[in-house]
PAVEXPA-146146 format. One record per residue: chain; residue in one letter; x, y, z of N, C-alpha, C, CB in turn. Coordinates in steps of 0.2 Angstrom, whole numbers, plus 5000, padded with zeros to 4 digits. Glycine has a CB too. Layout:
// residues N
+-------+------+------+------+------+------+------+------+------+------+------+------+------+------+
| kette | rest |  n.x |  n.y |  n.z | ca.x | ca.y | ca.z |  c.x |  c.y |  c.z | cb.x | cb.y | cb.z |
+-------+------+------+------+------+------+------+------+------+------+------+------+------+------+
|     A |    A |    X |    Y |    Z |    X |    Y |    Z |    X |    Y |    Z |    X |    Y |    Z |
...
+-------+------+------+------+------+------+------+------+------+------+------+------+------+------+
***
This chain:
// residues 67
+-------+------+------+------+------+------+------+------+------+------+------+------+------+------+
| kette | rest |  n.x |  n.y |  n.z | ca.x | ca.y | ca.z |  c.x |  c.y |  c.z | cb.x | cb.y | cb.z |
+-------+------+------+------+------+------+------+------+------+------+------+------+------+------+
|     A |    M | 5724 | 5465 | 5298 | 5721 | 5461 | 5303 | 5716 | 5457 | 5299 | 5718 | 5466 | 5308 |
|     A |    A | 5715 | 5451 | 5301 | 5711 | 5446 | 5298 | 5704 | 5447 | 5300 | 5713 | 5439 | 5299 |
|     A |    T | 5699 | 5446 | 5296 | 5692 | 5447 | 5298 | 5690 | 5440 | 5302 | 5687 | 5447 | 5292 |
|     A |    L | 5684 | 5441 | 5305 | 5681 | 5435 | 5308 | 5680 | 5429 | 5303 | 5674 | 5437 | 5311 |
|     A |    G | 5678 | 5431 | 5297 | 5677 | 5425 | 5293 | 5683 | 5422 | 5290 | 5674 | 5428 | 5287 |
|     A |    Q | 5689 | 5426 | 5289 | 5695 | 5424 | 5288 | 5698 | 5419 | 5293 | 5700 | 5430 | 5286 |
|     A |    R | 5697 | 5421 | 5299 | 5700 | 5417 | 5305 | 5696 | 5410 | 5305 | 5698 | 5421 | 5312 |
|     A |    V | 5689 | 5411 | 5304 | 5685 | 5404 | 5304 | 5688 | 5400 | 5299 | 5678 | 5406 | 5304 |
|     A |    R | 5688 | 5403 | 5293 | 5690 | 5399 | 5287 | 5697 | 5396 | 5288 | 5689 | 5403 | 5280 |
|     A |    K | 5701 | 5399 | 5290 | 5708 | 5397 | 5291 | 5709 | 5391 | 5295 | 5713 | 5403 | 5293 |
|     A |    Q | 5705 | 5392 | 5301 | 5706 | 5387 | 5306 | 5702 | 5380 | 5304 | 5703 | 5389 | 5312 |
|     A |    R | 5696 | 5381 | 5300 | 5692 | 5376 | 5297 | 5696 | 5372 | 5292 | 5685 | 5379 | 5294 |
|     A |    E | 5700 | 5376 | 5288 | 5703 | 5372 | 5283 | 5709 | 5369 | 5286 | 5705 | 5376 | 5277 |
|     A |    K | 5712 | 5372 | 5291 | 5718 | 5369 | 5294 | 5716 | 5362 | 5298 | 5721 | 5374 | 5300 |
|     A |    L | 5710 | 5361 | 5300 | 5708 | 5355 | 5303 | 5705 | 5350 | 5298 | 5703 | 5357 | 5308 |
|     A |    G | 5704 | 5353 | 5291 | 5702 | 5348 | 5286 | 5694 | 5348 | 5286 | 5705 | 5342 | 5286 |
|     A |    L | 5691 | 5352 | 5289 | 5683 | 5352 | 5289 | 5680 | 5356 | 5283 | 5681 | 5355 | 5296 |
|     A |    S | 5674 | 5353 | 5281 | 5670 | 5357 | 5276 | 5666 | 5362 | 5280 | 5666 | 5352 | 5272 |
|     A |    R | 5663 | 5366 | 5276 | 5658 | 5371 | 5279 | 5653 | 5367 | 5283 | 5655 | 5377 | 5274 |
|     A |    Y | 5650 | 5363 | 5278 | 5644 | 5359 | 5281 | 5646 | 5355 | 5287 | 5642 | 5354 | 5276 |
|     A |    Q | 5652 | 5352 | 5288 | 5654 | 5348 | 5294 | 5655 | 5353 | 5300 | 5661 | 5344 | 5293 |
|     A |    L | 5657 | 5359 | 5299 | 5658 | 5364 | 5304 | 5651 | 5366 | 5307 | 5662 | 5370 | 5302 |
|     A |    A | 5647 | 5367 | 5302 | 5640 | 5369 | 5304 | 5636 | 5363 | 5308 | 5636 | 5371 | 5297 |
|     A |    K | 5637 | 5357 | 5305 | 5634 | 5351 | 5309 | 5637 | 5350 | 5315 | 5634 | 5345 | 5304 |
|     A |    D | 5643 | 5350 | 5316 | 5646 | 5349 | 5323 | 5646 | 5354 | 5328 | 5654 | 5347 | 5321 |
|     A |    S | 5645 | 5360 | 5325 | 5644 | 5366 | 5330 | 5637 | 5367 | 5332 | 5647 | 5372 | 5327 |
|     A |    G | 5632 | 5365 | 5327 | 5625 | 5367 | 5328 | 5623 | 5374 | 5326 | 5624 | 5367 | 5336 |
|     A |    V | 5628 | 5377 | 5322 | 5627 | 5384 | 5319 | 5624 | 5382 | 5312 | 5633 | 5388 | 5319 |
|     A |    D | 5619 | 5386 | 5310 | 5616 | 5385 | 5304 | 5621 | 5385 | 5298 | 5611 | 5390 | 5303 |
|     A |    A | 5621 | 5381 | 5293 | 5626 | 5381 | 5287 | 5626 | 5387 | 5284 | 5624 | 5375 | 5283 |
|     A |    A | 5620 | 5391 | 5283 | 5620 | 5397 | 5279 | 5623 | 5403 | 5283 | 5613 | 5399 | 5278 |
|     A |    S | 5623 | 5402 | 5290 | 5627 | 5407 | 5294 | 5634 | 5406 | 5294 | 5625 | 5406 | 5302 |
|     A |    V | 5637 | 5399 | 5293 | 5644 | 5398 | 5292 | 5646 | 5401 | 5285 | 5646 | 5391 | 5293 |
|     A |    H | 5642 | 5400 | 5280 | 5643 | 5403 | 5274 | 5644 | 5410 | 5274 | 5638 | 5401 | 5269 |
|     A |    R | 5639 | 5414 | 5277 | 5639 | 5421 | 5277 | 5645 | 5424 | 5281 | 5632 | 5423 | 5281 |
|     A |    I | 5647 | 5420 | 5287 | 5652 | 5422 | 5291 | 5659 | 5422 | 5287 | 5653 | 5418 | 5297 |
|     A |    E | 5660 | 5416 | 5284 | 5666 | 5415 | 5280 | 5667 | 5420 | 5274 | 5666 | 5408 | 5278 |
|     A |    D | 5661 | 5421 | 5271 | 5662 | 5426 | 5265 | 5661 | 5433 | 5267 | 5656 | 5424 | 5260 |
|     A |    G | 5661 | 5435 | 5273 | 5661 | 5442 | 5275 | 5655 | 5445 | 5275 | 5667 | 5445 | 5271 |
|     A |    I | 5649 | 5442 | 5273 | 5643 | 5445 | 5273 | 5640 | 5447 | 5280 | 5638 | 5440 | 5270 |
|     A |    Q | 5642 | 5442 | 5284 | 5640 | 5443 | 5291 | 5646 | 5444 | 5295 | 5636 | 5436 | 5294 |
|     A |    T | 5647 | 5450 | 5298 | 5653 | 5452 | 5300 | 5654 | 5452 | 5308 | 5655 | 5459 | 5298 |
|     A |    G | 5648 | 5450 | 5311 | 5648 | 5450 | 5318 | 5644 | 5444 | 5320 | 5645 | 5456 | 5322 |
|     A |    V | 5645 | 5441 | 5326 | 5641 | 5435 | 5328 | 5640 | 5436 | 5336 | 5645 | 5428 | 5327 |
|     A |    R | 5635 | 5432 | 5338 | 5634 | 5432 | 5346 | 5639 | 5428 | 5349 | 5627 | 5429 | 5347 |
|     A |    V | 5640 | 5430 | 5355 | 5645 | 5426 | 5359 | 5644 | 5419 | 5359 | 5646 | 5429 | 5366 |
|     A |    E | 5638 | 5417 | 5359 | 5636 | 5410 | 5360 | 5638 | 5406 | 5353 | 5629 | 5409 | 5361 |
|     A |    T | 5637 | 5410 | 5347 | 5639 | 5407 | 5341 | 5647 | 5407 | 5340 | 5636 | 5412 | 5335 |
|     A |    A | 5650 | 5411 | 5343 | 5657 | 5411 | 5343 | 5660 | 5405 | 5347 | 5660 | 5417 | 5345 |
|     A |    E | 5657 | 5404 | 5353 | 5658 | 5399 | 5357 | 5657 | 5392 | 5354 | 5655 | 5399 | 5364 |
|     A |    K | 5652 | 5391 | 5350 | 5650 | 5385 | 5347 | 5655 | 5384 | 5341 | 5643 | 5385 | 5344 |
|     A |    L | 5657 | 5388 | 5338 | 5662 | 5387 | 5332 | 5669 | 5386 | 5335 | 5662 | 5394 | 5327 |
|     A |    A | 5671 | 5390 | 5340 | 5677 | 5389 | 5343 | 5678 | 5382 | 5346 | 5678 | 5394 | 5349 |
|     A |    K | 5673 | 5379 | 5349 | 5674 | 5373 | 5352 | 5675 | 5368 | 5346 | 5667 | 5370 | 5356 |
|     A |    V | 5672 | 5368 | 5341 | 5673 | 5363 | 5335 | 5680 | 5365 | 5332 | 5668 | 5364 | 5330 |
|     A |    L | 5682 | 5371 | 5332 | 5688 | 5373 | 5329 | 5694 | 5372 | 5333 | 5688 | 5380 | 5326 |
|     A |    H | 5693 | 5371 | 5340 | 5698 | 5370 | 5345 | 5702 | 5376 | 5346 | 5703 | 5364 | 5342 |
|     A |    V | 5699 | 5382 | 5346 | 5702 | 5388 | 5348 | 5698 | 5391 | 5353 | 5704 | 5393 | 5342 |
|     A |    P | 5701 | 5396 | 5357 | 5697 | 5400 | 5361 | 5692 | 5405 | 5357 | 5701 | 5404 | 5366 |
|     A |    P | 5686 | 5406 | 5359 | 5682 | 5411 | 5356 | 5685 | 5418 | 5354 | 5675 | 5412 | 5360 |
|     A |    S | 5689 | 5420 | 5359 | 5693 | 5426 | 5358 | 5697 | 5426 | 5352 | 5697 | 5428 | 5364 |
|     A |    T | 5700 | 5421 | 5350 | 5704 | 5420 | 5344 | 5700 | 5421 | 5338 | 5707 | 5412 | 5344 |
|     A |    L | 5694 | 5419 | 5338 | 5689 | 5420 | 5332 | 5687 | 5427 | 5332 | 5684 | 5416 | 5333 |
|     A |    L | 5686 | 5430 | 5337 | 5683 | 5437 | 5338 | 5689 | 5442 | 5337 | 5680 | 5438 | 5344 |
|     A |    G | 5695 | 5440 | 5337 | 5701 | 5444 | 5336 | 5703 | 5448 | 5342 | 5699 | 5449 | 5331 |
|     A |    I | 5701 | 5445 | 5348 | 5702 | 5448 | 5354 | 5709 | 5445 | 5357 | 5696 | 5447 | 5360 |
|     A |    K | 5713 | 5449 | 5359 | 5720 | 5446 | 5361 | 5720 | 5446 | 5368 | 5726 | 5450 | 5359 |
+-------+------+------+------+------+------+------+------+------+------+------+------+------+------+
***
């Protein structure tokens, strides 16, 4: 099963976005995006998942691994 960071990175790369662009467009701190994708930060607040999901065009549940 993919981790949160792997799911975020996969979708970001699929859309051709840089980490910086994802951070800027979502309003999530660039350092947080880095920590999430690198697996340093393994959990996020629902609000953060919602912000990232909106830019990544997926439901927050997809990022969180909830089916």
